[in-house]
N, C-alpha and C positions, 0 to 999 in steps of 0.2 A: 607819342611818347618817344623822346630822344634817345639816342644811344647812350650808353655809359661813358664816362670820361676816359681818354686813352691813359692819362697819368693821374695818380692821386693828387689831392690838393696840395699836400706838403711838397712832393717833387716839383710840381709847377711853381710853387713859392720859392723853393730854393733855386731853381733855374732862373726865374725872373730877377731874383736879387743878384745873381751872378751877372746877368745881362745889364741890369741897371748900374751896377757898380763898375762895369766896363772890364770885368774879367773875362766875359765872352761876348761875342757879338751874336745877333739873333740867328744868323745862319749857322754858327757853330753850335749854339744851343739846340736848334732844331735837328742837326745831324745826331748830336748826342742823345737826344730824347727820341729820336726816329719819328719826328713829326713834321709837319711843314713850317716853313719860316713864318708864314701868315699866322699859323696858331700861336707860334711864340709871341708874335707882334700884338696879337689879340690879348693874350695873357698879360702883356706888359701894360697895354693900355687900360685894361680892366683893374689891374693892380694900382696903377697911378690914379684912376677915377675914385676907386674904393678909398685910398688914402685922402684924397682931396675931399670927399663927402665926410670922412672921419673927422678932418680938422674943421670942417664948417660948424661942428657942434650940433646940438639937439639931437644926439644919438644918431648921428649919420644923415639926418634930414637938412637941407639947406632951408633958408628962410622962405624961399618960393613954395616949396612942398608944404611947409608948416602953415603958411597963409592959405593955401589951398584947401588943406584939411580943416582949418578953422571954418573956412567959407562953406564946405560941405557939411560940416556938423551943424552949422547954423541953418543952412538950407534944409536938412533932414529935420531939425526940430520944427520949422515952419510946415513943412509938408504933413508932418504927423499931427500938428494942431488942426490943419486944413481938413484932414481925412477924419478926425474926431468930430469937427463941426458938421461936416456932411453926414456923417453917420447919424448924429442927433436929428438933423433935419429930416433925413430919410424915414427915421422912426416916427417922428411926428407926422410926417406926410402919410405914412402908411397906416397909421392908427385914425386918420381922418376920413370922414365920408367923401371927401374930394378924390382922394388917392385910391379908392376902391373902384374897380372897373365892373360894372354891372354884367351879371351873367345873362346870356340870351335865353329866352324862355324856350322851354322844349329839350334842353340839354341837361343831363345829369350833373349834379354838383360834384367837383372834385372829391374823391374819397368814397362816394356811394358806389355800390355795385348794382348792376341791373341783372335781374335773372331771367 
């Protein structure tokens, strides 16, 4: 589990907006917030990526993610159908005489107690 964030999200947002608008440089923003310049740069990058995915539509998912999800849903349905078919085959096989393993002579059957 990671450590809690240094700044609340609203403060990061306000700081990043000032950096993006050119009001502050990343170094100035870092000094103001008492964090590293790399942290401010990471927040700026995350902010821009989030905006980009939001503009892509589909609730923030790009078309590549949506197609991957559709592919996984289809694969999931296929696997469920295969498992169902295998279950039916196993039940048929378990009820036939071929599927039963003969018990060796001289050994008690499972479930019986010896006194």
